[in-house]
N, CA, C and O of each residue as an XYZ file, in Angstrom:
504
protein
N       0.851     -1.171      0.000
C       0.000      0.000      0.000
C       0.902      1.241      0.000
O       1.884      1.297      0.740
N       0.570      2.218     -0.818
C       1.352      3.448     -0.910
C       1.134      4.319      0.324
O       0.121      4.211      1.016
N       2.120      5.189      0.580
C       2.059      6.059      1.751
C       0.791      6.907      1.747
O       0.172      7.088      2.796
N       0.400      7.422      0.605
C      -0.805      8.248      0.527
C      -2.027      7.469      1.017
O      -2.819      7.994      1.800
N      -2.184      6.249      0.575
C      -3.333      5.442      1.002
C      -3.242      5.118      2.489
O      -4.261      5.080      3.179
N      -2.042      4.889      2.981
C      -1.854      4.610      4.407
C      -2.217      5.830      5.244
O      -2.802      5.699      6.319
N      -1.871      7.012      4.754
C      -2.209      8.240      5.473
C      -3.715      8.496      5.425
O      -4.310      8.872      6.435
N      -4.329      8.299      4.275
C      -5.790      8.443      4.183
C      -6.477      7.499      5.156
O      -7.419      7.892      5.846
N      -6.014      6.262      5.214
C      -6.570      5.277      6.131
C      -6.392      5.723      7.579
O      -7.322      5.615      8.378
N      -5.208      6.224      7.924
C      -4.941      6.681      9.288
C      -5.830      7.871      9.643
O      -6.378      7.921     10.745
N      -5.981      8.819      8.735
C      -6.845      9.970      8.991
C      -8.281      9.526      9.266
O      -8.928     10.025     10.187
N      -8.765      8.597      8.472
C     -10.135      8.098      8.667
C     -10.269      7.386     10.008
O     -11.261      7.570     10.714
N      -9.272      6.571     10.364
C      -9.325      5.848     11.645
C      -9.233      6.798     12.833
O      -9.707      6.476     13.923
N      -8.628      7.964     12.630
C      -8.556      8.968     13.688
C      -9.813      9.834     13.748
O      -9.899     10.750     14.565
N     -10.780      9.545     12.888
C     -12.047     10.267     12.901
C     -12.037     11.550     12.097
O     -12.974     12.344     12.183
N     -10.993     11.761     11.317
C     -10.916     12.945     10.465
C     -11.493     12.590      9.098
O     -11.532     11.416      8.728
N     -11.930     13.572      8.362
C     -12.568     13.323      7.074
C     -11.725     13.929      5.956
O     -11.931     15.079      5.569
N     -10.779     13.152      5.442
C      -9.898     13.699      4.406
C     -10.603     13.851      3.065
O     -11.481     13.068      2.705
N     -10.188     14.886      2.339
C     -10.665     15.136      0.988
C      -9.453     15.047      0.071
O      -8.512     15.827      0.216
N      -9.463     14.121     -0.857
C      -8.329     13.877     -1.747
C      -8.653     14.408     -3.133
O      -9.546     13.895     -3.807
N      -7.924     15.442     -3.560
C      -8.157     15.979     -4.902
C      -7.132     15.472     -5.911
O      -7.094     15.945     -7.047
N      -6.311     14.526     -5.512
C      -5.305     13.950     -6.405
C      -3.906     14.452     -6.118
O      -2.966     13.660     -6.045
N      -3.751     15.766     -5.951
C      -2.433     16.337     -5.660
C      -2.191     16.537     -4.171
O      -1.055     16.483     -3.699
N      -3.264     16.766     -3.448
C      -3.136     16.996     -2.011
C      -4.345     16.444     -1.285
O      -5.416     16.256     -1.861
N      -4.143     16.193     -0.012
C      -5.210     15.721      0.858
C      -5.462     16.825      1.876
O      -4.524     17.313      2.506
N      -6.712     17.221      2.042
C      -7.060     18.249      3.013
C      -8.044     17.690      4.030
O      -8.788     16.751      3.747
N      -8.035     18.283      5.218
C      -8.999     17.923      6.260
C      -9.019     19.047      7.276
O      -8.140     19.908      7.283
N     -10.033     19.032      8.138
C     -10.168     20.055      9.182
C      -9.996     19.398     10.536
O     -10.426     18.268     10.770
N      -9.349     20.150     11.420
C      -9.185     19.714     12.808
C      -9.122     20.964     13.676
O      -8.340     21.872     13.393
N      -9.925     21.023     14.716
C      -9.958     22.143     15.648
C     -10.079     23.485     14.920
O      -9.358     24.435     15.227
N     -10.978     23.550     13.977
C     -11.304     24.781     13.241
C     -10.184     25.266     12.312
O     -10.211     26.415     11.871
N      -9.218     24.424     12.013
C      -8.141     24.794     11.096
C      -8.114     23.838      9.912
O      -8.495     22.673     10.024
N      -7.659     24.350      8.785
C      -7.481     23.524      7.591
C      -6.069     22.949      7.587
O      -5.093     23.663      7.819
N      -5.978     21.672      7.324
C      -4.695     20.978      7.240
C      -4.550     20.443      5.820
O      -5.538     20.189      5.131
N      -3.306     20.278      5.398
C      -3.061     19.749      4.064
C      -1.875     18.793      4.110
O      -0.900     19.015      4.828
N      -1.982     17.734      3.333
C      -0.896     16.784      3.134
C      -0.619     16.747      1.643
O      -1.493     16.397      0.851
N       0.596     17.109      1.263
C       0.974     17.053     -0.142
C       1.589     15.698     -0.441
O       2.432     15.209      0.311
N       1.175     15.111     -1.516
C       1.656     13.790     -1.908
C       2.977     13.931     -2.648
O       3.103     14.758     -3.551
N       3.952     13.132     -2.267
C       5.229     13.074     -2.963
C       5.401     11.653     -3.482
O       5.895     10.775     -2.775
N       4.993     11.442     -4.707
C       5.028     10.109     -5.311
C       6.456      9.578     -5.464
O       6.658      8.372     -5.601
N       7.449     10.481     -5.441
C       8.835     10.066     -5.621
C       9.499      9.605     -4.326
O      10.584      9.025     -4.365
N       8.870      9.851     -3.189
C       9.458      9.474     -1.911
C       8.377      8.873     -1.018
O       7.696      9.590     -0.285
N       8.229      7.584     -1.084
C       7.163      6.886     -0.365
C       7.347      6.874      1.149
O       6.414      6.536      1.878
N       8.514      7.231      1.628
C       8.742      7.240      3.078
C       8.633      8.638      3.680
O       8.923      8.835      4.860
N       8.223      9.587      2.883
C       8.160     10.977      3.322
C       6.719     11.382      3.597
O       5.823     11.105      2.799
N       6.503     12.043      4.735
C       5.181     12.508      5.105
C       5.301     13.974      5.501
O       6.115     14.318      6.358
N       4.504     14.838      4.889
C       4.539     16.265      5.210
C       3.118     16.800      5.351
O       2.317     16.741      4.418
N       2.828     17.319      6.526
C       1.542     17.947      6.814
C       1.772     19.423      7.072
O       2.830     19.823      7.559
N       0.771     20.231      6.742
C       0.875     21.676      6.930
C      -0.458     22.245      7.402
O      -1.527     21.710      7.107
N      -0.361     23.347      8.145
C      -1.507     24.228      8.342
C      -1.126     25.483      7.559
O      -0.268     26.247      8.001
N      -1.748     25.701      6.413
C      -1.383     26.856      5.589
C      -2.033     28.145      6.080
O      -3.115     28.137      6.667
N      -1.353     29.233      5.825
C      -1.933     30.577      5.989
C      -2.555     30.817      7.357
O      -3.716     31.213      7.453
N      -1.781     30.576      8.424
C      -2.346     30.795      9.752
C      -2.260     32.253     10.190
O      -2.914     32.664     11.149
N      -1.439     33.036      9.470
C      -1.322     34.453      9.811
C      -0.760     35.188      8.607
O       0.157     34.702      7.945
N      -1.310     36.358      8.326
C      -0.830     37.149      7.198
C       0.396     37.968      7.606
O       0.417     38.581      8.674
N       1.408     37.972      6.749
C       2.619     38.751      6.986
C       2.590     39.970      6.069
O       2.421     39.853      4.856
N       2.759     41.142      6.682
C       2.796     42.399      5.928
C       4.120     43.097      6.222
O       4.874     42.674      7.097
N       4.390     44.155      5.493
C       5.602     44.942      5.771
C       5.566     45.492      7.193
O       6.599     45.573      7.857
N       4.390     45.865      7.652
C       4.245     46.464      8.978
C       4.464     45.465     10.111
O       4.972     45.847     11.165
N       4.099     44.211      9.929
C       4.201     43.248     11.031
C       5.303     42.204     10.836
O       5.445     41.306     11.666
N       6.068     42.301      9.779
C       7.042     41.249      9.448
C       8.035     40.968     10.580
O       8.296     39.805     10.886
N       8.582     41.988     11.195
C       9.568     41.782     12.261
C       8.929     41.074     13.458
O       9.511     40.144     14.016
N       7.757     41.507     13.843
C       7.048     40.878     14.964
C       6.724     39.420     14.632
O       6.905     38.535     15.469
N       6.250     39.175     13.428
C       5.915     37.814     13.006
C       7.154     36.925     13.041
O       7.093     35.805     13.547
N       8.258     37.398     12.520
C       9.488     36.605     12.514
C       9.993     36.325     13.935
O      10.519     35.245     14.202
N       9.838     37.281     14.833
C      10.205     37.054     16.238
C       9.325     35.962     16.847
O       9.821     35.086     17.555
N       8.028     36.015     16.572
C       7.103     35.005     17.104
C       7.424     33.626     16.525
O       7.419     32.631     17.249
N       7.703     33.570     15.225
C       8.077     32.301     14.589
C       9.327     31.738     15.235
O       9.382     30.557     15.577
N      10.337     32.593     15.403
C      11.592     32.146     15.987
C      11.393     31.608     17.403
O      11.935     30.561     17.758
N      10.625     32.320     18.196
C      10.385     31.886     19.578
C       9.692     30.521     19.613
O      10.071     29.652     20.398
N       8.702     30.338     18.783
C       8.004     29.044     18.733
C       8.931     27.934     18.250
O       8.940     26.843     18.819
N       9.706     28.203     17.212
C      10.594     27.180     16.665
C      11.662     26.747     17.662
O      12.149     25.619     17.602
N      12.029     27.644     18.583
C      12.996     27.276     19.618
C      12.435     26.234     20.578
O      13.189     25.468     21.179
N      11.110     26.206     20.722
C      10.480     25.327     21.709
C       9.774     24.113     21.116
O       9.515     23.144     21.830
N       9.465     24.147     19.850
C       8.716     23.053     19.228
C       9.664     21.971     18.712
O      10.777     22.259     18.270
N       9.213     20.759     18.775
C       9.949     19.642     18.189
C       9.193     19.169     16.958
O       7.967     19.055     16.993
N       9.875     18.901     15.914
C       9.401     18.379     14.622
C       8.487     19.317     13.844
O       8.565     19.348     12.616
N       7.633     20.075     14.501
C       6.789     21.045     13.791
C       7.511     22.381     13.780
O       8.063     22.812     14.793
N       7.500     23.024     12.637
C       8.169     24.317     12.507
C       7.250     25.307     11.807
O       6.428     24.935     10.970
N       7.405     26.560     12.164
C       6.667     27.639     11.526
C       7.578     28.317     10.515
O       8.774     28.478     10.757
N       7.010     28.712      9.384
C       7.767     29.413      8.346
C       6.912     30.542      7.785
O       5.683     30.492      7.823
N       7.585     31.552      7.267
C       6.918     32.625      6.553
C       7.160     32.397      5.074
O       8.304     32.330      4.624
N       6.075     32.278      4.318
C       6.193     32.003      2.887
C       5.093     32.722      2.123
O       3.913     32.593      2.451
N       5.479     33.473      1.111
C       4.530     34.159      0.233
C       3.481     34.970      0.990
O       2.299     34.949      0.649
N       3.928     35.679      2.014
C       3.030     36.576      2.731
C       2.161     35.930      3.785
O       1.216     36.551      4.273
N       2.463     34.685      4.150
C       1.688     33.998      5.180
C       2.583     33.128      6.046
O       3.643     32.675      5.614
N       2.138     32.903      7.276
C       2.809     31.960      8.167
C       2.169     30.596      7.970
O       0.945     30.461      7.961
N       3.011     29.596      7.813
C       2.573     28.203      7.703
C       3.202     27.402      8.830
O       4.322     27.690      9.251
N       2.487     26.397      9.318
C       3.051     25.420     10.243
C       3.338     24.160      9.428
O       2.509     23.726      8.628
N       4.525     23.576      9.641
C       4.940     22.414      8.860
C       5.405     21.282      9.768
O       6.036     21.509     10.800
N       5.080     20.061      9.362
C       5.531     18.861     10.065
C       5.976     17.869      9.001
O       5.163     17.400      8.203
N       7.253     17.551      8.988
C       7.807     16.650      7.984
C       8.594     15.549      8.681
O       9.345     15.808      9.621
N       8.412     14.313      8.207
C       9.093     13.183      8.826
C       9.149     12.022      7.838
O       8.289     11.893      6.966
N      10.161     11.187      7.983
C      10.214      9.937      7.232
C       9.508      8.866      8.054
O       9.672      8.805      9.273
N       8.737      8.036      7.400
C       7.928      7.020      8.073
C       8.368      5.634      7.614
O       8.989      5.500      6.560
N       8.051      4.599      8.396
C       8.385      3.236      7.985
C       7.655      2.864      6.693
O       6.562      3.362      6.424
N       8.259      2.000      5.913
C       7.663      1.604      4.634
C       6.430      0.736      4.793
O       5.596      0.668      3.891
N       6.308      0.078      5.926
C       5.163     -0.811      6.142
C       4.518     -0.512      7.478
O       5.111      0.128      8.347
N       3.293     -0.985      7.628
C       2.583     -0.825      8.887
C       1.680      0.385      8.882
O       1.665      1.173      7.937
N       0.929      0.515      9.955
C      -0.005      1.617     10.088
C       0.700      2.921     10.418
O       1.799      2.925     10.972
N       0.066      4.006     10.077
C       0.652      5.323     10.307
C      -0.162      6.170     11.289
O       0.035      7.382     11.374
N      -1.067      5.541     12.022
C      -1.909      6.309     12.941
C      -1.093      7.106     13.937
O      -1.401      8.270     14.193
N      -0.049      6.498     14.510
C       0.780      7.219     15.475
C       1.456      8.418     14.833
O       1.475      9.502     15.416
N       2.013      8.241     13.639
C       2.698      9.331     12.945
C       1.725     10.440     12.577
O       2.014     11.618     12.785
N       0.589     10.073     12.037
C      -0.404     11.056     11.612
C      -0.986     11.781     12.824
O      -1.130     13.004     12.804
N      -1.317     11.043     13.865
C      -1.836     11.658     15.082
C      -0.850     12.629     15.698
O      -1.229     13.708     16.153
N       0.424     12.242     15.713
C       1.463     13.118     16.243
C       1.612     14.367     15.375
O       1.770     15.469     15.899
N       1.564     14.204     14.064
C       1.688     15.338     13.147
C       0.570     16.345     13.378
O       0.823     17.543     13.498
N      -0.655     15.862     13.439
C      -1.804     16.744     13.637
C      -1.702     17.455     14.987
O      -1.934     18.660     15.075
N      -1.358     16.714     16.027
C      -1.225     17.305     17.360
C      -0.114     18.346     17.439
O      -0.297     19.409     18.032
N       1.029     18.044     16.845
C       2.150     18.994     16.858
C       1.824     20.255     16.069
O       2.165     21.358     16.496
N       1.172     20.106     14.933
C       0.789     21.283     14.156
C      -0.207     22.142     14.925
O      -0.102     23.369     14.929
N      -1.150     21.513     15.558
C      -2.134     22.238     16.357
C      -1.437     23.024     17.460
O      -1.748     24.195     17.678
N      -0.491     22.385     18.163
C       0.247     23.051     19.230
C       1.111     24.193     18.696
O       1.250     25.223     19.356
N       1.691     24.021     17.512
C       2.518     25.091     16.953
C       1.663     26.298     16.588
O       2.108     27.434     16.753
N       0.461     26.081     16.101
C      -0.448     27.193     15.795
C      -0.854     27.924     17.070
O      -0.940     29.152     17.075
N      -1.102     27.195     18.138
C      -1.428     27.809     19.433
C      -0.230     28.603     19.945
O      -0.387     29.728     20.420
N       0.957     28.025     19.849
C       2.171     28.709     20.284
C       2.332     30.024     19.529
O       2.614     31.059     20.132
N       2.155     29.982     18.218
C       2.301     31.203     17.428
C       1.276     32.246     17.856
O       1.620     33.417     18.021
N       0.046     31.846     18.034
C      -1.008     32.773     18.443
C      -0.650     33.436     19.771
O      -0.846     34.641     19.931
N      -0.135     32.675     20.710
C       0.243     33.221     22.012
C       1.441     34.163     21.881
O       1.457     35.238     22.481
N       2.426     33.763     21.108
C       3.631     34.595     20.943
C       3.313     35.908     20.245
O       3.807     36.960     20.649
N       2.501     35.858     19.208
C       2.198     37.075     18.456
C       1.424     38.068     19.343
O       1.556     39.280     19.174
N       0.641     37.567     20.262
C      -0.101     38.438     21.177
C       0.802     39.031     22.253
O       0.515     40.107     22.779
N       1.893     38.339     22.585
C       2.773     38.775     23.666
C       3.907     39.692     23.209
O       4.603     40.278     24.040
N       4.095     39.818     21.917
C       5.202     40.659     21.408
C       4.708     42.072     21.198
O       5.474     42.938     20.777
């Protein structure tokens, strides 16, 4: 079974409702949109994102980068990045070639959720 199908299966078993458009898999968790991009060339690679969690402008760029840096110092495996005018949360990991991925997927979703909360708290405190 390919990694994409294993991830879809894990998402469903975790009670999430993935939507597969062929290039990416999307789902909602705790009022946020999550996305998994499929990499057909690397079956052991898993990458989940929460896209566009905060808009970056010229006026707030320094504050946003400080908040990102502070969160990244404390988070494990999930990282925040500024890309194309928005903050994204990213979780990337290599997974075993066989077996279920519920633990990996559950951890990815949880870490991304925590990184978004961390960013929200940091941006309010700066």
